[in-house]
C-alpha angles and dihedrals in degrees: 000000000000117000121227115250131201115272118261111244115256137208115256113224126181127193111205123187136180141132088245118076090200091055089055090048092049091049091050092050092050091048091051090052089062107027103031131245125342109246099186132018133185124225114264102274129201109258099204103127092105139018091212092114099042096098095055103025106030128230135296092052120183125201127205129185125215126193114195128225097225116073119225136203111258094235089072094071096097092050091048092051091049089050094049090049088054090049090052090052091048092053090046092051093047089084092224094118135048097215121098087233112022096176139024121202118194114186124196141145139241128219128176089267106035152008119231133193129202118227142170092220122090122219134162092266097048128093122219113237105175144285093038095308125127132187128221128193095226099177136015126210110234134158092357099311143074111260128196128236122222089265097048111125116249094245091058089056093059116115092232092054093046090048091052092049090049089053090047090050091054090051090046092050091053093043092049090053090052092048091051091047095047099038126272100242095063096045105043117088111244094201141225 
């Protein structure tokens, strides 16, 4: 019988989108207050693969990805999604924006073999975590590159997103080696 082992620390990644650059910046700052400094960030990318969000968020949406320096344990994903939902509500209630939903924050994590996203929506390919939060393996790492599944959203298939995640994976690989060398307890973010 195989014995359970402690989880390997993972790289926290958040995708933040809005039509307001300052809303993305405010979301980033609030995320850094809780999860530590951003280590890697993507350029602000056009988020025009769907009009699903137009009614609540407006048009001309931009999406930016942030990978954090401090590694986390994977069992924190549900808490992080609940926290990012609260941050979205806070920015909405600030009164600074006219949209019903001025910002969307999608947290996930990256391992050497996959990229996961947290969601509140159930589907056949998603696993329930707790408190109304599900996890989806959005991309798999195969033959030296991230590859989509049939259910992978169109924006996560874009070359610029895949390139950013590849860069984040390289950072994660190096960071994971350092954590293992220096001792996991002192290098893994404990959270809020």
